C-alpha positions as CSV (number, residue, x, y, z in Angstrom):
1,M,131.4,174.8,-45.1
2,K,129.9,171.8,-47.3
3,K,127.5,169.4,-45.5
4,T,128.3,165.5,-45.5
5,S,125.8,162.8,-46.7
6,T,127.0,159.9,-44.5
7,P,124.1,159.6,-42.3
8,L,121.7,159.1,-45.3
9,V,124.0,156.3,-46.7
10,S,124.2,154.6,-43.2
11,G,120.3,154.7,-42.9
12,Q,119.8,153.1,-46.3
13,N,122.3,150.3,-45.5
14,F,120.5,149.6,-42.2
15,R,117.1,149.3,-44.1
16,N,118.7,146.9,-46.7
17,R,120.0,144.9,-43.9
18,L,116.7,144.7,-41.9
19,G,114.9,143.7,-45.2
20,L,117.2,140.9,-45.8
21,A,117.0,139.7,-42.2
22,A,113.3,139.8,-42.7
23,V,113.4,137.6,-45.6
24,V,115.7,135.2,-43.9
25,V,113.4,135.0,-41.0
26,L,110.5,134.5,-43.2
27,L,112.2,131.8,-45.1
28,L,113.1,130.1,-41.8
29,L,109.4,130.4,-40.7
30,L,108.2,128.8,-43.9
31,V,110.7,125.9,-43.4
32,V,109.5,125.3,-39.9
33,L,105.9,125.6,-41.2
34,A,106.6,123.0,-43.9
35,R,108.3,120.7,-41.3
36,L,105.4,121.1,-38.9
37,L,103.1,120.3,-41.9
38,D,105.1,117.1,-42.7
39,L,105.1,115.9,-39.0
40,Q,101.6,116.9,-38.0
41,V,99.5,116.3,-41.1
42,L,101.3,114.4,-43.9
43,H,103.1,111.8,-41.7
44,Y,101.2,112.2,-38.4
45,Q,100.5,108.7,-37.9
46,K,104.0,107.4,-38.5
47,F,105.7,109.9,-36.1
48,R,102.9,109.4,-33.5
49,Q,103.9,105.7,-33.4
50,L,107.5,106.5,-33.4
51,A,107.2,108.9,-30.6
52,H,105.2,106.1,-28.5
53,D,107.8,103.6,-29.3
54,N,110.4,105.9,-28.1
55,H,109.0,105.9,-24.5
56,V,107.5,102.5,-24.2
57,A,108.7,99.0,-25.2
58,L,106.8,95.6,-25.4
59,V,109.2,93.0,-23.7
60,P,107.8,89.3,-24.3
61,V,108.6,87.1,-21.2
62,N,109.1,83.7,-22.0
63,P,107.6,80.9,-19.6
64,P,109.8,78.3,-17.9
65,R,109.6,75.1,-19.9
66,G,108.3,72.2,-18.1
67,L,110.7,69.6,-16.8
68,I,110.8,66.0,-18.1
69,L,111.4,63.4,-15.5
70,A,111.8,59.6,-15.1
71,D,109.3,57.7,-13.1
72,H,111.2,57.8,-9.8
73,G,111.8,61.6,-10.1
74,Q,115.3,61.9,-11.8
75,V,115.3,64.9,-14.0
76,L,115.9,64.2,-17.8
77,A,115.3,67.6,-19.1
78,Q,115.8,70.7,-17.1
79,N,116.3,74.6,-17.5
80,Q,119.6,76.3,-16.6
81,P,119.9,80.1,-16.1
82,T,122.3,81.4,-18.6
83,Y,123.3,84.6,-20.5
84,A,123.3,85.1,-24.4
85,V,124.2,87.9,-26.8
86,E,121.6,88.6,-29.3
87,V,121.8,91.1,-32.1
88,T,118.9,92.9,-33.9
89,P,120.2,93.4,-37.5
90,D,118.1,96.5,-38.2
91,Q,119.2,98.4,-35.0
92,T,123.0,97.9,-35.9
93,N,124.9,100.7,-37.8
94,D,126.9,98.3,-39.9
95,L,125.8,94.6,-39.3
96,D,129.0,93.1,-41.0
97,S,131.3,95.3,-39.0
98,T,129.4,94.6,-35.7
99,L,129.7,90.9,-36.3
100,D,133.2,91.0,-37.1
101,R,133.9,93.1,-33.9
102,L,131.9,90.7,-32.0
103,Q,133.6,87.6,-33.1
104,K,137.1,89.0,-32.0
105,L,135.9,90.3,-28.7
106,L,134.1,87.2,-27.8
107,D,136.4,84.6,-29.5
108,L,133.5,83.3,-31.3
109,S,134.0,80.3,-33.8
110,D,133.2,80.3,-37.5
111,G,130.4,77.8,-36.5
112,D,128.9,80.3,-34.2
113,M,128.9,82.8,-37.1
114,A,127.6,80.4,-39.6
115,R,124.6,79.5,-37.2
116,F,123.8,83.2,-36.9
117,D,123.8,83.7,-40.8
118,K,121.4,80.7,-41.0
119,S,119.2,81.9,-38.5
120,M,119.2,85.5,-39.9
121,A,118.2,84.2,-43.4
122,A,115.0,82.7,-41.8
123,K,113.9,85.7,-39.7
124,A,113.0,89.3,-40.3
125,S,115.6,92.1,-39.7
126,F,113.7,93.4,-36.8
127,D,113.8,90.2,-35.0
128,P,116.5,89.6,-32.3
129,I,118.7,86.6,-33.1
130,I,121.1,84.8,-30.5
131,L,124.5,85.0,-31.7
132,K,126.0,83.0,-28.8
133,A,124.3,81.5,-25.8
134,D,125.8,80.2,-22.6
135,L,128.2,83.0,-22.2
136,S,131.1,82.9,-19.9
137,P,131.3,85.6,-17.1
138,Q,134.4,86.9,-19.0
139,Q,132.3,87.3,-22.1
140,V,129.5,88.9,-20.3
141,A,132.0,91.4,-18.8
142,A,133.7,92.1,-21.8
143,L,130.3,93.2,-23.7
144,A,129.3,95.2,-20.7
145,V,132.3,97.7,-20.6
146,R,131.8,98.2,-24.4
147,K,128.1,98.3,-24.7
148,A,127.9,101.8,-26.3
149,E,130.1,100.5,-29.2
150,F,127.5,97.9,-30.0
151,P,124.1,99.5,-30.9
152,G,121.6,96.7,-31.5
153,V,123.6,94.2,-29.4
154,R,122.5,93.2,-26.0
155,V,123.2,90.5,-23.2
156,T,119.9,88.8,-22.2
157,A,119.2,86.5,-19.6
158,L,117.3,83.3,-20.6
159,M,116.7,79.8,-19.3
160,H,118.9,77.2,-21.2
161,R,117.5,73.7,-21.9
162,N,119.8,71.0,-20.5
163,Y,120.0,67.3,-20.7
164,P,121.8,66.0,-17.6
165,F,122.2,62.5,-19.0
166,G,123.6,63.6,-22.4
167,A,123.3,60.7,-24.7
168,L,121.4,58.4,-22.6
169,F,117.9,59.4,-23.3
170,A,118.6,61.5,-26.5
171,H,116.3,59.6,-28.8
172,V,113.3,59.2,-26.6
173,V,113.4,62.6,-24.7
174,G,114.6,64.4,-27.6
175,Y,115.9,67.8,-27.7
176,V,114.8,71.4,-28.4
177,G,116.6,73.8,-30.7
178,P,116.0,77.3,-32.3
179,I,112.6,78.0,-33.6
180,T,112.2,78.2,-37.5
181,A,109.5,79.4,-39.7
182,S,108.4,76.0,-40.5
183,D,108.0,75.2,-36.7
184,L,105.7,78.1,-36.4
185,K,103.4,76.6,-38.9
186,R,102.7,73.7,-36.7
187,H,102.3,75.8,-33.4
188,Q,100.6,78.8,-32.2
189,A,103.0,81.6,-33.6
190,E,101.8,84.2,-31.1
191,N,103.2,82.0,-28.2
192,Y,106.8,82.3,-29.6
193,R,109.3,84.9,-30.5
194,G,112.3,84.8,-32.8
195,R,114.9,83.7,-30.2
196,D,112.8,80.9,-28.6
197,Y,113.5,77.2,-28.5
198,I,110.9,74.6,-29.5
199,G,110.8,70.7,-29.3
200,K,112.4,69.2,-32.3
201,T,112.2,65.4,-31.5
202,G,111.3,62.9,-29.1
203,L,108.9,63.8,-26.2
204,E,110.1,67.5,-26.5
205,S,108.5,67.6,-29.8
206,H,105.4,65.5,-29.1
207,Y,104.3,67.3,-25.9
208,E,105.7,70.6,-27.0
209,Q,102.4,72.6,-26.5
210,R,102.2,71.7,-22.8
211,L,105.8,71.7,-22.0
212,R,106.0,75.2,-23.6
213,G,103.4,77.1,-21.3
214,Q,102.1,80.5,-22.2
215,M,104.3,83.6,-22.7
216,G,103.8,86.7,-20.8
217,Y,104.7,90.4,-21.4
218,Q,105.9,93.6,-19.9
219,I,105.4,97.0,-21.1
220,K,108.4,99.1,-20.3
221,Q,108.9,102.7,-20.0
222,I,112.0,104.0,-21.7
223,D,113.8,107.3,-21.3
224,A,115.4,109.6,-23.9
225,E,118.7,107.5,-23.6
226,G,117.0,104.1,-24.2
227,L,117.1,102.9,-20.7
228,Q,114.1,101.2,-19.0
229,V,113.1,103.3,-16.1
230,G,109.8,101.5,-15.1
231,T,107.0,99.0,-16.0
232,L,103.7,100.4,-17.0
233,E,101.9,97.0,-17.4
234,E,102.8,93.3,-17.0
235,Q,101.3,89.9,-17.8
236,Q,103.0,87.1,-16.0
237,P,103.8,84.0,-18.2
238,V,102.4,80.6,-17.3
239,A,105.1,78.0,-16.8
240,G,104.7,74.7,-18.9
241,D,103.7,71.6,-16.8
242,N,106.3,69.0,-15.8
243,L,106.1,65.7,-17.7
244,V,106.6,62.5,-15.6
245,T,107.4,59.5,-17.9
246,H,107.2,55.8,-17.1
247,L,110.9,55.6,-17.9
248,R,113.1,53.9,-15.5
249,L,116.6,55.3,-15.1
250,R,118.2,52.1,-13.8
251,V,116.8,50.0,-16.6
252,Q,117.7,52.5,-19.3
253,E,121.2,52.7,-18.0
254,A,121.7,48.8,-17.8
255,A,120.5,48.3,-21.3
256,A,122.6,51.1,-22.7
257,N,125.7,50.0,-20.7
258,A,125.2,46.5,-22.0
259,L,125.2,47.6,-25.6
260,E,127.8,50.5,-25.4
261,S,130.3,48.6,-23.2
262,N,130.7,46.0,-26.1
263,H,130.4,48.5,-28.8
264,Y,127.2,47.0,-30.1
265,R,124.8,48.7,-32.5
266,G,121.4,48.1,-31.8
267,A,118.3,48.7,-29.7
268,V,116.4,47.7,-26.6
269,V,112.8,48.2,-25.8
270,A,111.3,47.3,-22.4
271,L,107.6,47.5,-21.6
272,D,105.3,46.7,-18.9
273,P,103.4,44.1,-20.8
274,N,100.2,44.7,-18.8
275,D,99.6,48.2,-20.0
276,G,102.4,49.1,-22.5
277,H,104.2,51.7,-20.1
278,V,107.7,52.1,-21.6
279,L,110.4,51.3,-18.9
280,A,113.4,51.6,-21.3
281,M,114.0,52.7,-24.9
282,V,117.5,52.7,-25.9
283,S,119.2,53.1,-29.4
284,S,123.1,52.7,-29.8
285,P,125.1,54.4,-30.6
286,S,123.7,57.7,-29.4
287,F,124.6,61.4,-29.4
288,D,124.7,64.3,-26.8
289,A,121.2,66.1,-26.9
290,N,122.9,69.1,-25.6
291,W,124.8,69.7,-28.9
292,F,121.5,70.6,-30.7
293,V,119.9,73.2,-28.2
294,D,121.7,76.3,-29.6
295,G,122.1,74.8,-33.1
296,I,124.6,72.2,-33.7
297,S,128.2,73.2,-34.5
298,T,129.5,72.1,-37.9
299,A,132.1,70.0,-36.3
300,H,129.6,68.1,-34.1
301,W,127.3,67.7,-37.1
302,R,130.0,66.3,-39.3
303,S,131.1,63.9,-36.6
304,L,127.5,62.7,-36.4
305,L,127.2,62.2,-40.2
306,D,130.6,60.7,-40.7
307,N,129.8,57.9,-37.8
308,P,129.2,54.5,-39.5
309,G,127.1,53.6,-36.6
310,H,124.4,56.2,-37.6
311,P,123.8,57.7,-34.2
312,L,121.1,59.9,-35.2
313,T,118.8,56.9,-36.2
314,D,116.4,55.9,-33.5
315,R,116.7,52.2,-33.9
316,A,114.1,51.5,-31.2
317,D,111.2,52.5,-33.3
318,N,112.7,53.5,-36.7
319,G,115.1,50.7,-37.1
320,L,113.8,47.9,-39.6
321,Y,115.1,44.4,-39.1
322,P,114.1,40.9,-40.3
323,P,112.9,39.3,-36.8
324,G,114.2,36.0,-37.7
325,S,113.2,33.2,-35.4
326,C,111.5,35.8,-33.2
327,A,108.6,35.4,-35.6
328,K,108.0,31.7,-34.7
329,P,106.0,32.1,-31.7
330,F,103.5,34.1,-33.5
331,F,103.0,31.7,-36.4
332,S,102.6,29.2,-33.8
333,I,99.7,30.6,-32.1
334,Q,98.0,31.3,-35.3
335,A,98.6,27.9,-36.7
336,I,97.1,26.2,-33.6
337,Q,94.2,28.5,-33.2
338,S,93.4,28.1,-37.0
339,G,93.4,24.3,-36.7
340,V,96.5,24.0,-39.1
341,I,98.1,22.1,-36.4
342,G,97.4,20.7,-33.0
343,P,99.3,21.7,-29.8
344,D,100.8,18.0,-29.8
345,F,101.8,18.3,-33.5
346,Q,105.3,16.8,-34.2
347,T,107.2,16.2,-37.3
348,Y,110.7,14.8,-38.1
349,C,113.7,17.1,-38.8
350,P,116.4,15.6,-40.8
351,G,118.4,18.8,-40.9
352,N,116.9,20.2,-44.3
353,F,113.7,20.5,-46.1
354,Q,113.2,19.9,-49.9
355,L,110.9,21.8,-51.9
356,G,110.7,22.1,-55.7
357,G,114.2,21.0,-56.1
358,H,115.4,23.4,-53.5
359,T,117.2,22.6,-50.3
360,Y,116.3,24.6,-47.2
361,W,118.7,24.1,-44.4
362,D,118.3,24.0,-40.7
363,W,120.7,26.1,-38.7
364,N,121.6,22.7,-37.2
365,R,122.5,20.6,-40.3
366,S,122.8,17.4,-38.2
367,G,118.9,17.8,-37.5
368,F,116.8,17.4,-34.4
369,G,114.9,14.3,-35.2
370,E,111.4,14.0,-34.0
371,T,110.3,17.4,-32.9
372,N,107.2,18.8,-31.2
373,L,106.3,22.3,-30.6
374,T,107.9,22.8,-27.3
375,K,111.2,21.3,-28.9
376,A,110.9,23.5,-31.9
377,L,110.5,26.7,-30.0
378,A,113.1,25.8,-27.4
379,W,115.8,24.9,-29.9
380,S,114.5,27.0,-32.9
381,V,114.2,24.1,-35.2
382,D,113.8,25.6,-38.7
383,V,112.6,22.5,-40.4
384,F,109.5,22.5,-38.2
385,Y,108.7,25.8,-39.3
386,Y,109.5,25.4,-43.0
387,K,106.8,22.7,-43.0
388,L,104.5,24.7,-41.0
389,A,104.8,27.6,-43.4
390,V,103.8,25.5,-46.4
391,K,100.7,24.3,-44.3
392,M,99.8,28.0,-43.3
393,G,100.2,29.6,-46.8
394,I,100.9,33.3,-47.2
395,Q,97.3,34.5,-46.4
396,L,97.4,33.0,-43.1
397,Q,101.0,34.1,-42.3
398,D,100.1,37.7,-43.2
399,Q,97.0,37.3,-41.1
400,T,99.2,36.4,-38.2
401,L,101.6,39.3,-38.6
402,W,99.0,42.0,-38.9
403,R,97.1,40.4,-35.8
404,F,100.2,41.0,-33.7
405,G,100.7,44.6,-34.7
406,F,103.4,44.2,-37.4
407,G,103.0,46.4,-40.5
408,K,101.4,49.3,-38.8
409,S,102.7,52.0,-36.5
410,P,102.2,51.1,-32.8
411,G,100.9,54.5,-31.9
412,I,103.3,55.5,-29.3
413,D,103.5,59.1,-27.9
414,L,106.6,59.9,-29.9
415,P,107.0,61.4,-33.4
416,G,107.5,59.1,-36.2
417,G,107.6,55.5,-35.7
418,L,107.8,53.1,-38.7
419,A,105.2,50.5,-39.6
420,G,107.6,48.1,-41.0
421,L,106.8,45.8,-44.0
422,V,104.5,42.8,-44.0
423,P,104.9,41.3,-47.5
424,T,101.9,40.1,-49.6
425,P,101.5,38.8,-53.1
426,E,100.1,42.1,-54.0
427,W,103.1,43.9,-52.7
428,K,105.6,41.8,-54.4
429,R,103.9,42.0,-57.7
430,A,103.8,46.0,-57.2
431,H,107.3,46.4,-56.0
432,L,109.2,43.4,-57.6
433,H,107.1,42.7,-60.5
434,A,107.1,38.9,-59.6
435,P,104.6,36.4,-58.3
436,W,104.6,35.0,-54.8
437,Y,106.1,31.5,-54.5
438,T,105.7,28.9,-51.9
439,G,109.5,29.3,-51.3
440,D,108.7,32.8,-50.3
441,S,106.5,31.5,-47.6
442,V,109.0,28.9,-46.6
443,I,111.6,31.7,-45.8
444,L,108.8,33.8,-44.2
445,G,108.2,31.1,-41.8
446,I,111.4,31.7,-40.1
447,G,111.1,35.5,-40.1
448,Q,113.3,36.1,-43.0
449,G,112.7,37.4,-46.6
450,Y,111.0,40.5,-47.2
451,L,109.5,40.9,-43.7
452,L,110.8,44.1,-41.6
453,V,109.9,45.0,-38.1
454,T,110.9,47.5,-35.4
455,P,112.2,46.4,-31.9
456,L,109.1,48.5,-30.5
457,Q,106.7,46.3,-32.5
458,L,108.5,43.1,-31.2
459,A,108.2,44.3,-27.6
460,R,104.5,45.0,-28.1
461,A,103.8,41.7,-29.9
462,V,105.6,39.5,-27.1
463,S,103.8,41.6,-24.5
464,A,100.5,40.0,-25.9
465,I,102.0,36.4,-25.4
466,A,102.9,37.4,-21.8
467,N,99.8,39.1,-20.8
468,G,97.3,36.6,-22.0
469,G,96.5,37.9,-25.4
470,Y,96.1,41.7,-25.2
471,L,97.9,44.1,-27.7
472,V,99.0,47.1,-25.7
473,Q,99.6,50.5,-26.9
474,P,103.0,51.7,-25.8
475,Q,103.3,54.9,-23.9
476,V,106.2,56.9,-22.4
477,G,104.2,59.6,-20.8
478,K,102.8,59.1,-17.3
479,E,101.3,62.2,-16.0
480,W,101.5,66.1,-15.9
481,V,102.5,68.0,-12.8
482,N,101.6,71.6,-12.4
483,P,104.8,73.2,-11.1
484,S,102.8,75.9,-9.1
485,T,100.2,73.9,-7.5
486,G,101.6,70.4,-7.6
487,E,98.3,69.0,-9.0
488,R,98.7,65.8,-10.9
489,S,96.9,64.9,-14.0
490,P,97.4,61.2,-15.5
491,I,98.0,60.9,-19.3
492,P,95.3,58.6,-20.4
493,N,96.6,55.3,-22.0
494,A,94.6,53.6,-24.7
495,A,93.1,50.3,-23.7
496,P,94.7,47.1,-24.7
497,E,93.2,45.3,-27.7
498,N,91.8,41.8,-27.0
499,L,93.3,39.5,-29.6
500,H,91.1,36.6,-28.4
501,I,93.9,34.2,-28.4
502,D,92.8,30.5,-27.8
503,P,94.1,29.6,-24.4
504,V,95.3,26.2,-25.6
505,A,97.5,27.9,-28.4
506,L,98.7,30.5,-25.8
507,H,99.7,27.8,-23.2
508,A,101.5,25.6,-25.7
509,V,103.5,28.5,-27.1
510,R,104.2,29.9,-23.6
511,K,105.5,26.6,-22.5
512,G,108.0,26.5,-25.6
513,M,109.3,29.9,-24.8
514,E,110.0,28.9,-21.1
515,A,111.8,25.9,-22.3
516,C,113.8,28.1,-24.6
517,V,115.3,29.8,-21.4
518,N,115.6,26.8,-19.1
519,T,117.1,24.2,-21.5
520,G,117.2,25.8,-25.2
521,T,119.0,28.4,-27.3
522,C,118.6,31.2,-24.9
523,H,119.4,29.6,-21.5
524,T,122.2,32.3,-21.0
525,V,119.7,34.8,-20.3
526,S,118.4,33.0,-17.3
527,I,118.6,34.7,-13.7
528,P,118.6,32.7,-10.5
529,G,115.2,33.3,-8.8
530,I,113.6,34.8,-11.8
531,S,111.4,32.7,-14.2
532,I,111.9,34.0,-17.7
533,A,110.4,32.9,-21.0
534,G,112.0,34.1,-24.4
535,K,112.9,33.4,-27.9
536,T,116.1,34.1,-29.7
537,G,116.5,35.0,-33.4
538,T,119.2,35.2,-36.0
539,A,118.5,37.2,-39.1
540,Q,120.8,37.1,-42.2
541,I,121.5,40.5,-43.4
542,P,123.2,41.0,-46.8
543,E,126.2,43.4,-46.5
544,G,128.2,42.9,-49.8
545,Y,128.9,40.8,-52.7
546,A,132.2,39.1,-53.5
547,H,133.2,36.2,-55.8
548,G,129.9,35.8,-57.4
549,R,127.9,35.2,-54.2
550,T,126.3,37.4,-51.6
551,I,128.1,38.1,-48.3
552,Y,125.8,38.0,-45.3
553,N,126.1,38.9,-41.5
554,N,123.7,38.0,-38.7
555,D,121.7,40.3,-36.4
556,S,121.1,38.9,-32.9
557,L,117.6,39.2,-31.5
558,F,115.8,38.3,-28.4
559,I,112.3,38.7,-27.2
560,G,111.0,37.7,-23.8
561,W,109.4,38.7,-20.5
562,A,109.6,37.9,-16.8
563,P,108.4,36.5,-14.4
564,V,106.7,34.0,-16.5
565,D,103.3,33.8,-14.7
566,Q,103.1,37.3,-13.3
567,P,104.8,39.3,-16.0
568,K,106.3,42.7,-15.1
569,I,108.7,43.3,-18.0
570,A,108.7,42.5,-21.7
571,V,111.9,43.1,-23.5
572,A,112.9,43.1,-27.3
573,V,116.7,43.5,-28.2
574,V,118.3,43.7,-31.5
575,V,122.1,43.6,-31.9
576,E,123.3,44.4,-35.4
577,N,125.8,42.4,-37.2
578,G,126.4,40.0,-34.3
579,G,128.2,37.5,-36.5
580,H,127.6,33.8,-37.2
581,N,126.7,32.5,-33.6
582,A,124.6,35.6,-33.0
583,W,124.2,35.3,-29.0
584,Q,124.9,38.9,-28.4
585,A,121.4,39.9,-27.4
586,L,121.3,37.7,-24.6
587,P,123.5,39.4,-22.0
588,V,121.8,42.6,-23.0
589,A,118.3,41.3,-22.3
590,R,119.6,39.7,-19.0
591,A,121.1,43.0,-17.9
592,T,117.9,44.7,-18.5
593,I,115.5,42.2,-16.9
594,A,117.7,42.1,-13.8
595,A,117.8,46.0,-13.5
596,Y,114.1,45.9,-13.2
597,L,113.4,43.0,-11.2
598,Q,116.6,42.9,-9.1
599,P,117.5,46.6,-8.6
600,D,119.4,46.0,-5.5
601,R,121.4,43.0,-6.8
602,D,124.1,42.2,-9.4
603,P,123.0,39.4,-11.4
604,G,126.8,38.4,-12.2
605,P,128.0,37.5,-15.4
606,P,126.2,35.4,-17.9
607,A,126.8,31.7,-18.3
608,A,130.3,30.9,-19.7
609,H,129.3,28.3,-22.2
610,L,127.5,29.8,-25.2
611,H,126.1,27.5,-27.8
612,P,125.3,28.6,-31.3
613,Q,122.1,30.6,-31.1
614,H,119.3,30.9,-33.6
C-alpha cells in the first residue's frame, strides 16, 4: 500500500505561516520603535510639555477690584458675584457650530454674538473669551446638563462691576470694560488676562492700577478626564484698594435733578473753594455706566449716538462754552490791580457803545446811566465793560484769563480735560489769517468772541475770588482704604497757587458779586439764611443761518460761592440753549448750594418774578 505525503505538506505550511507571523511581528516592532524614537527623541520636549499640561493647569485668580465711594460712604462702584460663559476658540471642535448652538441654547442676541466676534478678533485663539456675562440661573443650568456637548466652553464665576446709581456718576466715576490689546500697552500686561475688565473712563481709568490690585494664581492637578482633583500650589491675589472720593451724593443728586427735571442740557461743577475738593460734577444728559461693563450692545450704542443731547460728552470738563458776563469779575480784578481803573471808577451807560462806526449794544438798550463797578457787576452792564476792554487792550485781557487758569488744563485727577481757548493776536493770525482789532477786544470784554472755557475752569476761577486769591487744583479722590486692614492713606492734593490779588481789587469785586445776588440779575439764586455772591452770564451761540443772517441762541451761566465771608462751596453752572432771557442756570445753582449748606432743609421754590438775566 502506497504511503501518503500529507504530513510533509502540513509541516511546510506551518513553517510558512510562522515566517509570515515573524515578519509581521518584526514590522510591528519597527513601527513601535519608530514611534518611540519620535516621542522620546525627535519630539521629546513637545510631548513632555503636553504630558505635563495634561495633569496640571495654571489658573489665574483675579483680585477683587477696589470699591469707589462717596465722601459719606455711599458705594458708587461695586463688585457683584455673577456667572459668565466663556469660550476658548482653539479648544472647540467646530467654533462656528459651537457658537450657533450656544446662541440657541442660551437665547443670545445678535449683539452678544457681535461683541464676541469683536473680542475674538483682538485676542489669541488660546485665550478664553466671555460670550455672555450675568447669566441667569436657567442659563447656567442649561449649560450644566449639556456640558459634554460643548468642549472648550465653560461657566465661570466672576465679580461683575456694577454702578448702583447708573447714570448719576457715569462721567466722573467712569466705567470698566473688556480689556483690549491697546489697554495692555498702557498697563502691566502680566497683571491681566484676556477676559478681564479694565478702567476705560473717569476715576476707573485714572486710578486703574491701585483699584485693580494684584492677580494671584492656582496650579491645579487634572485627572485623565480633565477634571480638577487638587491644588498643587497657590498664590492669593491682593485685592485693590477702595477709593473714597470728595463727592457728595446729595449735592450730585440735587444738581442732576435740577438739570434733568427740566430737560436741560448742561453741566454743574461744585468745589470746596479752599482746597479744590470736588463736591459734585454733573453732565446732563448722561448714560447708564452699566451698559459698558460687558461691551455695549448695538442698540444701546445706537441710542447714545442718535441722541441729540450727546450724552457721552462730559460737559463738566470737556464742554467748551463762551463764559459771557461770567468773565467780567476777572477783568475787573485785573483792571484795578493794573491801575487801568480805580475801585471807584464810574462811567455813563447810554445803552450802547460806539467804536469805529460800529454800535455795540448793551443788553438793556435803555441804558443804566451813571455806573460804578458795583452796579456794573450787579446788573451786568455791558457798556461799562466795552469801555473797560478798550482801556485794557488784548495783552492785559489775555494776561487776566491765563492768570485765572483759563487756556490750560486744570490738572484734575480725571483723564482728559480740555484747556479751552484764550484768543491772542497770534492765534487769530494763524487760524483766521486776520489781524486783531479793537472790536475783538470789545467783544472779549463781555466774555464773547473766540474765548472758550469749561465749567470746571469757571468753578476753579471763581474759587480764587471766594478764597482770597488762591487758584486751587481740583481733585476728586480723597483717600485710599486697604480692604483687609482698614488702613487709610490720604491722596495728596497740590497746594493752591497764590495769585497775589490786590486786596482792594478783591474787595471791590466781591462787593459787586454780592450785590448781584442781593439786588441784581441773579437775585433768584438767593436762599434765606445763606449769604451768596455770584455772577450771571448769557452767551450767544450761533445755531443756524436764515434769511441772510445768523440765528443765535443763548447759553445760561452762573458762577458764585457761599457763604460770602466763610466760603464752603463754589459753583459753576452752564445750561445750553436757555433762550433769550437765559435765567435757567439760577435755580440749578440754588438747588446745588442748598443741598450742601442746608442738607436737612428744603429751600423751597425760587422767586416767582424772573427778570431778563445777563
